[in-house]
N, C-alpha and C positions, 0 to 999 in steps of 0.2 A: 877429689880430682878433679881438677879446674876445666869447665871445656873449654877449646880453642875457640878464638874469636869469629870465625867463618869456618862454617861447615861444608859448604858449597859455592866456588867462586868461579866464576866466565870472565874471561879477561881477552879482550880485543877481538871478539867471536865475528869471524864473518863467512858468508856464504850466499854463493847466488846460484842461481837454476837458469843455465843457458847464459840470455843477455839481460836476465832477470834479477835484481838485487833484493835478497831478501834480508840479509842483516848485514850492517857494515860497521864494523868495531865495537860490538857492542861488549858492556862490561855490565855482570851483574852478582850481587853477593847476597845469601841468604846467611842468617845468624843460629847458633843454636837456639831452641827454644822460643823462637819467633814464627810469625805467618807473615810472609812476605806475599801481598797482591804485584803481581804482574799482569798489565793490563795493555790496552791499545785497540783498536779499530779493527773491525776484520781488513787483513793485509798486512797490518804493521809489521810483520814479523814475531808474535807472540810463539805460536804452535813452531817454527822452525828451530827457535829456541829451545824450546822445551824437546824439542827431537832430540837435539844435541846432547842438552846436558843428560839425557836418558839413553844413549847412546844408540837410537835410534838412526840417527843423520851424522854422520861424520864433517865438521865445518872443514872450509878451504883453509882459514886459518886461525890462530888464535890458541888459548889454553884453556883447561880446567883443572882446577884443585879441589881436593876434597880432606879438609884439616888440616891446609897448608902442605898437603904434598900432591905432587902433580899427578894426573891421573888421563887416560884415554881408552873411552869405553868404545869398542868395537860393535857391542849388542845391547838391547835391553836387560837381557841374561847377565851379562857382565856386569852393566850398571847395578842391578840388584845385587849381585855377589859383592859388588862394591859401597853397598850402603844407600842406594838410589834408588826410589820405588816410584809408580806411577800409578794415578788415577786416570784414566783417559774417558772423554766424555762417550767415545765410542766401546763399548762395552766388549771384553775379550774374553767370556765365558762358555762353556761347554754346555750347551742346555740339555743333551741326555744324559750327563754326569750329574752326582748329586752335588750338593753342595760342599761337603768334604772335599769330596776329589777335585773339585776346581779350586779350591783354598793350597792347594798343593801342585800346580800343575809341571810334573817330570824334576819334582823334588820332594817327595814322600818320606817320611822318614823310614826307614827299615831294619828290620832283625835279620840279617844275613841277606838271603834273597828274597825276602816275604816284605811286604809294607806293613810296617806298625800304625794298624788304623787306631789303636788306643791311644796311641801319641795323638795321632791327628788330632783328634776327638778333646785330648786333653790342652794343647795349644790353641784350639779352635772356639773351643766353648766360651772362654771368658771373652774374647774380642767380640763374638758373635752377638754376646750379652749387652756389651757394652754398646754396642751399634744397635741394639734394639732388635734385633733377628730373632724371630718367635719361632720360626720354622725347626723342625728338626734338622739335623746336621744331614740325615740320610734323605733329605726331600730331593727330588730331580730339579734342576734350574728350569728346566722348560714350566714346571709347574708355578715360577715365581711371578710378582708382578714386576713390571718394571722398575718400580721403587725399591722393591726388596731384591732384584739382581743390582742393582748400583751399590746397595749397600754390602752385597756378597763382594763385589769389586773392590770396594773399598777397604774389608776385611781381609782380602786377599794380598793387598800393599801391606796391611799393619803387620799382617803374620811374620813376617819377613824381618820385623824390626826394623825396621829403615832410620839412617842416622838424618836422612833428608827425604821428604814425603812432596812430590807435585801432585797436586789435584787441579784436574783440568775440568771447569765446569761441574764439579762435584754435584751440585743441588740441582741440575737440569732436570732431574727425571724424580727428584723426592719430593713428597707430600710434606706440607709444613712440620710435621709432629717429626719425621726422620731426619728433614735438613735442620733442626733443635739438638738432634740426638748427636749429628756431625758436630756441630759446634762447642759441643760438651767434650768430644772424642778430643778436638783441637785442642782445648783447653789442657787437658790429658797429654796429648804430646806436647805441650808449651814445657810441662811440668818434666816429661823425661827429656828433655834439652834436644828434640827432634826439629831439625829445621824445616818449615812447611812453606811450600811457595803455591800461592792460591790464584788460579788463573779465573775470571767469572765476568760475565757481563754485566751483572745487578750489583749496579754500585754498593747500593743499599747495604748488601750484605759485606762489603768490602770496608763501609766505614765503620759496620759494625763488629768485625771479625779480627781485621789486619793489623798488624804493628807499623808496617811500612810497605811503601807502595814504589815500584817503579812504572813508566810507562812508555812503552816504544809508539814511535810514530815512524810511518817511511822506512823503516829496517834500523832506523838509529834510536838512542836514548833521549827523551825528550825530559824526563823526571827520573833523578836517581835516588833511590832510598829514601825517598822522603816519608816524615812521621806523619801519619794517619790523621793523627789527633789536632795538630795544625792545619788540617785540611779541609775544605767544603768539598759537598757533592759536585757545586760548580767549578770548581778548582778542578777536580777528576776530568771532569768533562772539556773543560777549555784546553786543557793539555792532551786529550784524544783526539779534540778536534783540530787544534790549531789554530791559527790565521788564515787557513786557507779561504780563497775566493768563495763567499755562499752564493748557490742558485737563487735567483728571485723566486718567491713564489708566483703561482699563477694568479690573475686575476678570477674573481668570481665568473663560472661558466653561467650563460643563459637556462634557465632553468626553461624545459620545452613542456608542455600541457602532456597530459596524461596521467595514469596511472604510475608512479614511482614503484621502489623497493621499500615495503613498512615491515618493522621489527618491532614487536611490543611484548616486554615483559619477557624477555625468553631465558627461561632457566635450560641450563644443560651441562653433561659433564664440562666443568671450567669455565662454566658462566652464571651469572647472578641475576638474573632480571634485565638484560640489556635490553633497551628500547633505542632505534633507529630510525632516521629516513633518510633513502636519498633519492633525488628526483631525475627524471632522463633529462639525460644532457649534461649530468654533474660523473666528474670523477674522483670518485671520494676514497681517500685513505685508511688503512688500519693499519694501527702501529702498535707494538707491546713486545715485552722481554718473551720469550719461548713460555708456553704454556698458559700465558697471561689473560687470552681469551681470541684474539684475533682469528686464529685457527679454527676454531671451533664455532665462529659464526660462520664461516663458509663452508665447514662441514654440515651444520644445520640447514642452512639456506639451498644447500645441493642435495640434500637426501642421504648425506654422507653417513650422520652421524644420529644418535638417538637424542631426544628433547623431552625433558620434564614437565616444561609448561610453559605457555605464551604464544604469540601469535606471529604469522608469516605470512603475508600478502606479496605476492610475486608482481611484475610490472603487466602480466598477461592478466591478472587477476584471480589466479588460481591459489590456492591456501600450500603450503608448507609439503613439497612432495615427499613421495613416502622414500623413494630411491632415486639415482641418477636417471635412470632412463625415463623417470617420470617428471624428473626436473628438466631434461633435456626437452620432451615432447611439452613443457611449458613454457620453452623459449630461454633456458636458462643453459648457459655455457661455462664449463669450470677447466679452468688451464692450471694446470700445476707446473711449479717451479723443476719438480723431477722428471725432464721430461723422458729421461733413459728409461725410469721404470713405467712411470704413468701417460706420457704423453704420446709416445712415437714408435711404431714397426722398423727399428733402425736398419732391418734387413730387407725391407720392402722397398719399392721405387717411392720417391717424393709424393706421385700425384695419389698413389693410394694411401697412404698417408692422411690426404688433404679431403678425401674424400670419403673416407672410412665411416664418419657418424651421422654425416645425413644420407648418402645413396646406401650404405652398405648396411651399420648398425640400424638405422630409423627407416629405412626402404621407403622413403618420401620419392622417390624418381621412379615408382613402378617395380614390379618383379625383373622385367626384364632390362638389363642394364647395357647400352652401349661405350666401349670401353673409351673408343676415341672420344665420345662425347663428356665423358668421364676428365679423359686426359686434357680435353680443350678446357674445361671449367678449372682443374685442379692449376693449370699452367697461367690462367686470367687470376686468379687467386694468389699465383706466389708473386707474379710480376706486382698484384694492387700491395701486397704486403712487403716489397722487396727483398725475397729470396735472391740470394744470388746463384745461380746454376746454370750451366750450359743446358741441360733439360731435366723434364721433372721425371724422367725415366731412372735418373742415378740413384742409388739408394739414399735414404735418409741418414743412416749413418755413415756417409761420406761429406756431408756440412760441416762448417764449422759450427760451435755452439749457439752464436747469434742465430744464424741462417735456421738452425733444428729448431730453436726456439718459435720463428718466425712461422715455422710448419705448422708448428701444434695452434699458434693462434688464426693461421690461414682455414686449418681443418674446424677450427669452434665457429668463423665467422662465415664457413660454409654453409651453418646453420640459420643466419640470420638472427640471431641470438635477440633478446629485448633484456636480457640481464648478463653480464661478464663476469663470472668473479675470477680472481687472480691471487694466485699464489706465490708468491716472489715470482716473477715470471721474468725478472734480469737476471736471476742468479746466474752466475757462471759465464755472463757474456760480456762482451769486449764494450767499451765506450758509445763505440758509433753505435752500435747495435741495440744498446739501450734508448741512445736519443730516438733511434728509427722507433723502436717498438713504443715508447711513450709519443710519437707524433701521430702511431697508427691508433692508438687507444683514446685520442683526443678526437679523432675522424670518427671514430664508433660512436663516442658519446655524443659529438655535434648530428650524427644521423639518428639520434633518437634514444640510445642504447641505456643503462645504468650501467654506468662501472664500480666495481667494488675492489680496491687493489689494496693488496696485503703485500708488505716488503719489509725485509730485514736491511734494506740501504734507505737508511735517513734522507741521504740529498734526491734519491729518486724521489720520494715522496714530495720533498718538497717543489722541487720541481717538476711533476707528473701531476698533482691534485689540486684540485681547487679547494680542500679542507682534508683534516686528517683527524679521524679518532684515536685516541689514544687511550689503550686498555691497559687497567693493574690489578691483577688479581681477581678477576673475570670480570671486573665491570669497567665503563667507560668513566675515567678520572677527566680528561678533559677534551676539548676540540680548538685545534688548532687551524687558524689562517689567517691570511692577509700577511703583514708586519710581522705577526706573532708565529708564524709558519715558520722556523727554523731548525734545522737538524739538532741544535744545541739545546734549544728548547725541548724539542721531541724527546731528545734523551733523556733530559731532567726529568720531563714528566713520567715515560717510562721508568725511569727508577725512583722515583719519590712518590709517586701516584698523585 
């Protein structure tokens, strides 16, 4: 029996959220037995299109067809019944249940009113074996590693025998061996005539794995169903980035006298013999794909993660701190991009958030604190960093995302740090707030601090940093500065090493 030419087709898909256009008339088609890459920068529209194709979101206009027949999925469960499954980047497993129960959520095979676990095992074991899951099916998911959990998520999608499988960053949490097993499974899916949509930021994977590629930019299709074999990685990067004006890199900052940050031959989970030096007065960026090393550097320097070997010398002259409290005492400030979980007490007033580390956590202002004095100092810091609020008595949760992040910065600047570590500090804030935060970081560096700046926004690194260290598979693979510091060059080195 011949397979139809198109497994899943989207035509004229449009979607807006309020006044923001996410997709504008997008066409997309995946063929049976092929792996079709869907690429684009953050905000290009990939996630919205995936959600529409899997029934999580309804389009404003446009249509879907499965094997030439019109479909309209009202939920992800309905899409699964229609033959479309997804492996999402954010896992949807139940930690307290075992592997077997997680593979059949709300769809367990039954004998009368009873769940047929024997049939569940018979269906699950071949797929688990193909994926290389060595745990017993009765193992609780809570006992699995992150990589093992993602393999279970993939098995859950494969067990329904989909005609179309959407993989959203499927190897982001997988070790190299597990990733190789996934690529083998994709080969099997090709043979079974399953159409695979592959969403990934790892362009090297796309080049090695995919047959065709569609690229979105600003909600529209820039490259439609192109043959991957005829493209280079530079072609992909160029199409994703477009011809938009590039921010010019900054000139080199003057290196101020005194001890900077020195890291020598640092080996830790995710790092392999990394060495780097950052002088006082410098803003140095860290770039790399998820898990390539930049996050591990920040964790090691802040005392948040284990280190196997190597040395860290802080600007204060101290060695690597044993924990975050000791890091703070040695002049280190760690600014997380996840301000809601790690940065702020949203229900507390702004002033209390700003003074919580210096005055409350570290007790640097003595045992007896004056609320009036703390409020006054917090108000001055809020003004310094540009927090827009009528009163520092307002709860931090009432502020916009950009102003919340400025409060996080104010909290750490209150400690007068000699080393400022930033983990994606402008994530989720608007363009104006990003520029203000970058100007603030420049002033902090000019005052004598060392600034180490991880960001997933490549344009931000180009605009805000003196130089950028690029990581690939746990090592520094490039240092970009001057005219060579462009978003396109960063993307190319992050993916190619």
